[in-house]
C-alpha positions in Angstrom: 129.1 47.8 -3.1 129.7 44.6 -1.4 133.2 45.3 -1.2 133.0 49.1 0.2 130.4 48.1 3.0 132.8 45.1 4.1 135.4 48.1 4.2 133.3 50.5 6.1 132.3 48.0 8.7 135.7 47.1 9.1 137.4 50.7 9.6 134.2 51.0 12.4 135.7 47.8 14.3 139.5 48.9 14.5 138.1 52.5 15.4 136.3 50.9 18.8 139.1 49.0 19.6 141.6 52.0 19.2 138.9 53.8 21.8 138.7 50.9 23.9 142.3 50.7 24.6 143.3 54.4 25.0 140.1 54.1 27.4 141.7 51.1 29.2 145.0 52.9 29.8 143.9 56.1 31.0 142.1 54.2 33.7 144.6 52.3 34.5 146.4 55.9 34.6 144.7 57.6 37.1 145.0 57.1 41.0 142.1 55.0 42.5 140.5 57.1 45.1 140.9 56.5 48.5 138.1 55.7 50.7 137.6 57.9 53.7 137.7 54.6 56.4 135.0 54.2 59.2 134.6 57.4 61.5 132.8 57.1 64.8 132.2 59.9 67.4 132.5 58.4 71.3 129.3 59.0 73.5 129.9 61.9 75.9 130.4 61.1 79.4 127.8 61.1 82.1 129.9 61.9 85.0 133.5 63.2 85.8 135.6 64.4 88.6 136.1 68.6 89.2 139.9 67.2 88.8 139.8 65.3 85.5 139.1 66.4 82.4 136.1 66.2 80.1 137.1 64.1 76.8 135.3 64.5 73.7 136.4 62.0 70.9 136.0 60.4 67.7 137.5 57.1 66.1 139.0 56.4 62.5 139.6 53.0 61.0 140.6 52.2 57.7 142.4 55.0 56.8 144.8 57.4 57.3 143.4 61.6 58.9 143.4 63.8 56.4 141.5 66.4 58.0 138.8 67.3 60.6 137.1 70.2 61.8 137.7 71.9 65.4 135.7 70.7 68.7 132.9 72.9 70.0 133.4 75.1 72.9 130.9 74.1 75.9 129.6 76.4 78.4 131.6 76.0 82.3 134.7 74.3 80.4 137.7 76.1 78.7 139.5 73.8 76.0 142.4 72.4 76.5 145.0 70.2 74.7 144.3 67.1 72.1 145.8 64.2 72.3 145.9 61.2 69.6 146.2 57.6 70.3 147.3 55.1 67.4 146.1 51.2 67.6 147.1 48.4 65.5 145.2 44.8 65.7 147.2 42.1 64.1 144.8 40.3 61.8 144.6 36.5 61.1 146.7 35.9 58.0 149.8 38.2 58.6 147.2 41.6 58.4 147.0 44.2 60.2 144.0 47.1 60.8 145.3 50.7 62.3 142.5 52.5 64.8 143.1 56.5 65.4 141.8 58.2 68.4 141.6 61.8 68.3 140.2 63.0 71.8 139.6 66.8 73.2 140.0 68.1 76.8 137.9 70.2 78.4 138.8 71.3 82.0 135.5 72.3 84.3 135.7 75.6 86.8 133.2 74.4 89.4 130.9 71.6 89.9 127.6 71.2 88.8 125.7 70.3 86.1 126.5 71.0 82.7 124.7 70.7 79.1 126.8 69.8 75.9 124.8 71.0 72.9 124.3 69.3 70.3 127.4 69.4 67.9 129.0 67.6 64.2 132.4 67.1 63.7 133.5 66.5 59.9 136.4 64.2 59.7 137.8 63.1 56.2 134.7 64.8 54.6 132.2 62.9 56.9 130.3 64.4 59.0 129.1 62.8 62.2 126.5 64.1 64.1 126.4 63.8 67.9 123.1 64.4 69.9 125.4 66.2 72.8 124.0 65.0 76.8 124.4 66.2 80.2 127.6 65.9 82.5 127.8 66.2 85.9 131.1 67.2 87.8 131.3 66.0 91.3 133.8 67.2 93.6 137.5 65.7 93.4 138.1 62.1 94.8 141.0 61.6 96.8 143.5 59.1 95.2 143.5 56.0 96.9 146.4 54.3 99.0 148.0 51.9 96.5 150.0 50.8 99.5 147.2 49.1 101.7 146.4 47.3 98.5 147.6 43.6 99.3 150.7 42.0 97.4 149.9 40.7 94.6 146.7 42.5 93.7 146.7 44.9 90.5 145.5 48.6 90.4 142.7 48.8 87.3 143.2 53.0 87.5 145.5 53.5 84.6 146.4 56.7 86.2 147.4 55.3 89.1 149.9 52.5 87.0 151.5 55.4 84.9 152.1 57.4 87.8 149.4 60.7 88.1 150.6 64.3 89.0 150.5 64.2 93.3 149.6 67.2 95.1 153.3 67.7 95.9 153.8 68.6 92.4 151.6 71.5 92.6 151.3 74.6 94.4 149.2 77.0 96.2 149.1 80.3 94.6 148.7 83.4 97.2 145.3 85.4 96.5 144.2 88.8 98.4 140.5 87.9 98.3 138.0 88.9 101.4 134.4 88.0 102.1 133.2 91.7 104.2 130.2 92.6 105.5 130.0 96.2 105.3 127.6 98.7 106.8 126.6 102.7 105.7 126.3 103.9 109.3 127.6 102.5 112.9 124.9 103.8 115.0 121.5 104.9 113.9 118.0 105.8 115.5 115.0 103.7 116.0 113.2 103.8 112.7 116.5 105.0 110.6 117.5 102.9 107.8 120.7 101.7 107.7 121.7 99.5 104.9 124.0 96.1 105.0 125.9 94.9 102.0 127.9 91.2 101.7 130.8 91.9 99.0 133.2 89.7 98.3 136.7 91.2 97.0 139.3 90.0 95.0 142.4 91.2 92.8 141.3 90.9 88.8 144.8 88.9 88.6 143.6 86.4 90.9 140.5 85.7 88.5 141.9 82.4 87.4 142.4 81.3 90.6 138.8 81.3 92.4 135.7 80.4 91.1 132.0 80.5 93.3 131.2 76.9 94.5 127.5 75.7 95.0 126.4 79.0 95.1 122.8 79.3 94.8 122.9 76.8 98.3 125.5 79.3 100.4 123.6 82.1 99.2 120.0 81.0 100.9 121.8 79.9 104.1 123.8 83.3 103.9 120.3 85.6 103.3 118.8 83.4 106.2 121.6 84.1 108.6 121.3 88.0 107.6 118.1 88.2 108.9 117.0 90.5 112.0 113.6 89.5 113.6 113.3 93.5 115.4 113.7 95.3 112.2 111.9 95.9 109.1 113.9 94.3 106.2 113.7 95.8 102.7 116.1 93.7 100.5 117.5 95.4 97.5 117.2 94.2 93.8 119.0 90.7 93.2 123.0 90.9 93.1 124.2 91.6 89.8 126.3 88.8 87.9 129.2 91.6 87.0 131.3 92.8 89.5 132.4 96.6 90.0 135.5 98.0 90.5 136.7 99.9 93.4 139.9 101.1 95.3 140.4 100.4 98.6 142.3 101.8 101.6 145.8 100.3 100.0 145.2 101.9 97.3 144.7 98.8 95.0 142.0 98.4 92.7 139.6 95.0 93.7 136.6 93.8 91.6 134.0 94.0 93.9 130.8 91.2 93.9 127.9 92.1 95.6 126.2 88.6 97.2 123.5 89.9 99.7 122.7 93.7 99.9 119.1 94.7 102.0 118.4 97.6 104.3 117.0 97.5 108.2 114.9 99.8 109.9 115.0 98.8 113.6 111.4 98.7 115.4 113.3 98.8 118.9 116.3 99.8 120.9 117.9 96.9 120.7 121.1 96.2 118.6 121.6 94.7 115.4 123.9 91.4 116.1 125.3 89.8 112.0 126.9 86.6 112.8 130.4 85.7 111.0 129.5 84.7 107.2 131.7 82.2 105.3 131.5 81.6 102.0 133.3 78.4 100.6 135.2 79.0 97.0 136.9 76.7 94.6 140.4 77.4 94.6 142.9 76.2 92.0 146.6 75.0 92.6 149.0 75.1 89.5 151.5 72.6 88.6 154.7 73.8 89.4 156.4 72.3 85.9 153.5 72.5 83.2 153.9 69.3 81.2 152.2 69.1 77.3 148.6 67.2 77.5 148.8 67.3 81.7 146.2 68.9 84.0 147.6 72.3 85.0 145.6 72.8 87.8 144.2 71.0 90.7 141.5 71.7 92.4 140.9 72.5 96.0 138.4 74.4 98.0 139.0 77.4 100.8 136.9 79.0 102.9 136.1 83.1 103.1 135.0 84.4 106.7 133.4 88.3 107.3 133.6 89.5 110.7 130.8 89.7 113.1 128.7 93.0 112.8 127.1 95.3 115.4 124.9 98.3 114.6 124.2 100.4 117.8 120.3 101.2 117.8 119.4 104.3 119.8 115.8 105.5 121.2 114.0 108.6 119.7 114.1 111.2 122.1 110.4 112.3 124.0 108.1 112.4 122.7 109.0 110.0 120.2 107.2 107.9 118.1 107.3 109.7 115.0 107.9 109.3 111.4 112.1 109.0 111.2 113.7 110.1 107.7 115.6 113.1 106.5 112.9 115.0 103.9 112.1 118.2 102.2 108.3 119.0 100.7 107.6 119.6 97.2 104.5 121.0 96.3 102.5 121.2 93.4 98.9 122.8 92.7 97.0 122.4 89.4 95.6 126.5 88.6 96.9 129.9 89.5 93.3 131.3 90.0 90.6 129.8 92.4 86.6 130.3 92.5 83.9 129.5 95.1 82.7 126.1 94.2 85.5 124.8 91.8 87.5 122.1 92.3 91.5 122.0 92.1 93.8 119.5 93.5 97.0 120.3 95.3 100.1 118.1 95.7 102.0 117.3 99.1 105.4 115.8 97.7 107.9 114.3 100.4 111.2 113.3 99.2 114.5 112.1 100.9 115.7 109.1 103.2 113.3 107.2 104.7 111.0 104.1 105.2 108.5 104.6 102.2 105.9 102.2 104.1 106.2 104.5 107.3 105.6 107.4 105.5 101.5 107.8 105.5 99.6 110.6 105.1 99.6 113.9 106.5 96.5 114.7 109.1 93.6 116.9 107.6 92.6 119.3 110.1 88.6 120.3 109.1 87.8 123.2 107.7 83.9 124.6 107.3 83.2 125.4 103.7 85.8 123.2 102.5 85.7 119.7 100.9 88.7 117.7 100.5 88.4 114.2 98.8 91.7 111.9 98.7 94.9 111.7 98.5 95.9 109.6 95.8 99.4 108.4 96.9 101.9 107.8 94.7 105.4 106.4 95.6 108.9 106.1 93.5 112.4 105.4 94.3 115.3 107.0 92.9 118.5 105.6 91.3 120.6 106.9 94.4 117.9 105.5 96.8 116.2 108.1 98.2 112.4 108.1 98.2 109.7 110.2 96.3 106.2 109.8 98.0 103.2 112.3 97.0 100.1 112.8 98.3 97.4 114.2 95.8 94.1 115.8 97.2 91.1 117.6 95.3 89.8 120.5 97.0 86.2 122.4 96.5 86.0 126.0 98.6 82.4 126.9 99.3 83.3 130.5 101.0 86.1 133.1 99.5 88.8 134.3 101.7 92.4 133.6 102.0 93.1 129.6 102.7 96.8 128.9 104.1 97.6 125.5 102.7 99.4 124.6 106.1 96.3 125.2 108.5 94.9 122.1 107.0 97.7 119.7 106.6 101.4 119.3 108.7 103.5 116.3 108.5 105.5 116.0 111.9 109.0 113.8 111.5 112.5 113.2 113.5 115.4 113.7 111.2 118.2 111.6 112.3 120.6 113.6 110.2 120.4 116.5 113.1 118.5 114.6 115.8 115.8 116.7 116.0 111.8 116.7 115.3 111.4 118.8 112.4 107.9 119.0 110.8 107.0 119.7 106.8 104.5 122.5 106.0 103.4 124.1 102.5 103.7 127.4 101.9 101.1 128.3 99.6 98.4 130.5 100.1 95.1 130.9 98.0 92.8 133.5 97.9 89.4 132.7 96.7 87.1 134.6 95.0 83.2 134.8 94.2 80.3 134.6 96.3 79.7 132.3 99.0 78.0 128.7 98.3 76.9 126.5 100.5 76.6 122.7 100.0 73.1 121.9 99.4 71.6 119.9 101.5 69.4 116.6 100.6 65.5 117.2 101.8 63.3 114.0 101.4 60.0 116.5 101.0 61.5 118.0 98.1 61.7 115.2 96.4 58.7 114.5 93.8 59.1 110.2 94.4 60.4 110.0 97.9 56.9 110.9 99.2 54.8 108.4 97.1 57.3 105.8 98.0 57.2 106.1 101.5 53.2 106.1 101.1 53.3 102.8 99.3 56.0 100.9 101.8 55.1 98.1 104.6 55.7 99.5 107.8 55.5 96.1 109.2 58.6 94.6 110.3 60.2 92.1 108.6 61.8 88.9 110.3 65.2 88.4 110.2 64.9 84.7 108.6 62.9 86.0 105.9 65.7 85.7 103.3 66.2 81.9 104.7 62.6 81.3 104.1 62.4 82.6 100.1 65.5 80.0 100.1 63.4 77.0 101.2 60.7 78.2 99.0 62.5 78.3 95.8 64.3 74.9 96.5 60.8 73.4 96.8 59.6 74.7 93.7 62.6 73.5 91.6 61.8 70.1 93.2 58.0 70.1 92.2 59.2 71.3 88.5 61.4 68.1 88.5 59.1 65.9 89.9 56.7 67.2 86.7 59.1 66.8 84.0 60.1 63.1 85.4 56.9 62.0 85.3 56.3 63.6 81.8 59.2 61.7 80.9 57.7 58.4 82.1 53.8 58.6 80.3 55.8 60.0 76.9 57.9 56.8 76.9 
């Protein structure tokens, strides 16, 4: 029995020894996992120049680069090329350490403040988060005069030491852009509207060469110069950020940006004089011989000028003083049968081109036996710029017979298209049926409550300052109540 137990123990010991040897060899046969290294993201720079790229980069130490995810897209910048830099540092004892830097370049379109949103990169399996930041893109700085430095003085800029591309290596491609101030009429009458628009034209192929610069501040100044003190100005909606395509007189297709627009209604015969307007844009010069990793363009500024625009204004012919516009009349009525004592509505609708603010309700002529209430005014602007304005009246007739609405209201106006005066007259003629119904007249003697109330009324005149006296009495009463409350509180304490 003892011999059998010894044999079993020895067999188990040998089996355990064989398993341990096999496991050790298997572990030695497996290759050791290579550490991913130490990867860090470099901070986002706070400011760059318009000529210099924005650089987002990460640094990897202690391991070769196996893989990394793509850098993010940033609004206001165009992705350029990537650059890789390897630096080797000697360590005591003969060792060395390798440091790899990978940077992504972004080229700004124009000056301004930009936001780099939070992003993350995955480098060799490590996720590197970045909080992002704000970047200020300033104007391109002129290159300092290196020749003016005193002898023996070193220049600290790496671009100057290595030789940054000079402006002479860039060329300015031609463009066919222009700033134009346009008016839809060369001559107008007093009160007639003239639409003036400020456009910027450029060919579709020139979009990559030009960009707006400090547009909000420049637009504020342009709008100030467009004001006319002798007009009633109606601005249009805010300009669209998207241009439209138009074909100009030379037959070529251009992109047209509407920068500002408004309709001007002259109040006096003084001519409208719009000054010459200027707009500065960023234009890019291109590198004559592009090289990988180099900035392929150089920012500069170019100013476009719109010439002076003059619009002549003519006075209205005699007698003058009428509403100015090109209008037509649209009538509407709420019923087809009319009886005395029953109310109906009539709509006097005006449609056309003109100043909606100057389009006042037509003057009503009084008529016995007819009560007129209103009007309710509604106005609307059509997509083509024309206006619609309606005057809605409520009428009650008390006498039967024919009723021609043109005897009640008319709207005279001056038509600048025909240079003649005209009148909008209703065409509807109504026939009122039923018996005559006179409007009841209120008589105080017939009121059962009027007589007793008059008998109880005080006939003595009241002084004009009676309300001031009531106010004094009320204030005195409040003071007495407060005094009583204070005395009661003091006795209770």
